[in-house]
N, C-alpha and C positions, 0 to 999 in steps of 0.2 A: 503493500499501500504506500508505503513512504517513498520507495524507489519510483512510483507512478507519480506521485506528487512532485517528485524532484524532477522528473523528465518534463512534466507538464510546464513547471516553472522555467526550466530552460527553454522550451520551446516557445513560451510567450516571450522571454526577455529578448531572445533572438530575432522573434518576430517584430518586436519593438524597434530594436537595433536596426534591422535591415529596412524598415519602412522610414526611418528617419531620413530628410533631405540631406545631402552633402554639399549642396551650392544654391545659390540663388537661382530661382526661376527667371528666365528673360521676360522682359516687358517693362512696362512703364510704372513707376512708383511715385507716390506723393507723400510728402510729410503728414503723418496722422494729425497733428496739430492745426494743420491748415484746413482739413475737410471735416474733422470730427467735431460735430456740433456740441455733444457733452462734455469736451475738454478742449473749447475753443480758444485759441490764441489769437490776439489782436495786436500784440506787440511786433516789431519789425523781425521779419523772417529772411535771411538773406538765401540760403539753399531750401528748396522746397519740391523739386521735382528731380526723378533719377530714371534713368534708362539703363536697363541691364542687358546687355548684348551678348553675344558669343564670347568676345575676348575681352571686353572692356565694360566699365560702369562709368557712365557720363552723368555729371550732377549739373542741373540748371538752376539759376537763381535769379532774384530780382534784378541784379545789374548784368551779370554773365548769362544771359538768356540764350547765348549761342553754345553753351556748354562746356564743361571742363572734364575730358575723359582721362582715365587712368585704368591701369592694366589690372584684371580681375585676380584676387589672391583667394584661393580657394580654401586653404588653410584656415584663413581668418573667416571666410563665408560660413563655414561649417559651424562656428562658433555663435554667429550671429543671426540665425534663423530663429524666429520667435515662433512661428506656424506657417501653414502653406501659403499665407498671404501677406505676412508682414515679417520684415527684417529690420535690422539695425545698420544705420549709415551714420557715419560723423557728419555733422552738418552745423552750419553757424545759424543759431537762433539766439535773439536777444543780444546779438553781437559777440557770442560765445561759441566756441566749438565743441560740440559733445555728441555723443551717441543718441540717435533718435530713431523712433520707430516710424518706418516707411511702410504704407500699405500699397498692395498692388491694385492697378486700376483695371477695369474690365472696359471693352470697347472703347480704347482711349488711344488708338495709334495714331489719330491725325493730330493730338496735341503737340507733338515732337515731330518736326519736319527736318529737311535737310539743312536748314539755317538755324535749327534751334527751336525755341518754343514759339509755337504757333497762337499768337495772342488772341485771335478770333475763336478759334477752337476751344482755346483754354477758357475763355468766358463763356461760352455755350454750356462747357461741361460744370463749370460753376453754377450756371443759371439753373441746370437741371438737376444737379446732385447736392448743391449746397442750400440753395434758396428755395428752390420748387416744393410745394406742398400746400396743406391746408391747415391753417391758424384759426384761432378764436378770438374773439372781442365780445364785448358786453352786447354788441349788436347783433352778432351771429359770425358765420364762418367767412374768413376771406382766404381766397385761393389766389397762390402765385403758381401760373403754369409753366411748364418746361420750356414753352416757346416764348417767354418774356412778358405774358400779358397777367395783368391784376384784375381779380374780380371782387367786387363788394369793400371797396376802400374808398369810396367817395369818388373824387375827381380824379384820383391816382390810378393809371390804367397800364402803365408798362415799367417794365425794371430790366437792368443789365448789370451784373457786377463789373466793377472797374478795378481789376488786379493791379497793383502797383509794379511798374517796370521802370527801369532808369534810376538815375541819381537826383534829378529835379523833381520834387514832390512836395505840394504845399498842403496837402491832406493827411488824415490818419492813414494807417496801413489797410484799413477793411473799408473799402467805400463801395457805394452802389449808385447807379443812375435810376432815379424814378422820375418818369415823366422828364426825362432828359435834364434833371437837376441833380445834383451830388448830394447824397445822404452818407452818413456813416452808420455801418451796420454791426452789430454784437449779437452773440447767443450766449443765453444762460441755459442751465440745465431745463428751464421750463418757457423760455422766452426768446422771441425775435426782437431786439429793440432797434429801431431806427429813428436817427435824429439829424435834422435838416441842416445844412450848412448855411452861414450867412454869407453875403456877397464878400469878395475879399479883395484887396488892392493889389497892385501890381507888386510881384516879389514879396508878398505877405503870406505867412501860413494862415490857412484857413481856419476859422472857429466855428463851432457849432452853436445853433441859437437855442431858443425854449420849445421849436415845434420838435415834438417826440411822438413815435406811435409805438406802443408796446403790444405785441401779438402773442398770445399764448400758444405754445406748440402742441 
């Protein structure tokens, strides 16, 4: 009986060991804090996209949108696999380099092209996967659809995430166009918070005003 139990245990351990990944899957990954509404990061994030290909890992950033490739280190990768869709990559967040979780994206091949980040495709992805959804207010449900339309929010009819790229930037890190006007957006575990910007002067940092919309998730 004891021998049978030992045999079963060894087979189980061998199965688990053999099933564990030894290297990153190829594909496009995004910084979890960039896309995870329950653990939302609204401070500056330099590195937030990565493409794992056959021989290289290329990191894409707020400024370096064209990509910074490096040769894959398979020994290191084996230790940095969290699960089938999550890996650890060293990235600059809040201006400090540290190991961060990156999650693999589905149906996201167009986000990165020959010249780096395709900003239009990335915006579409964020519209559909970060903002789109049904929210609640005291007056009823508000719908942000994947095609950038808003329903049941008064005269506010359209939206489009405005991801930060480049060095010159006068707004907060997380901004969104609503009716072609810029708003700041933020997520808590229960809410989407939208705050409208005041008109700004030339080469002045933008400031948010008192107009705010709080939507329950």
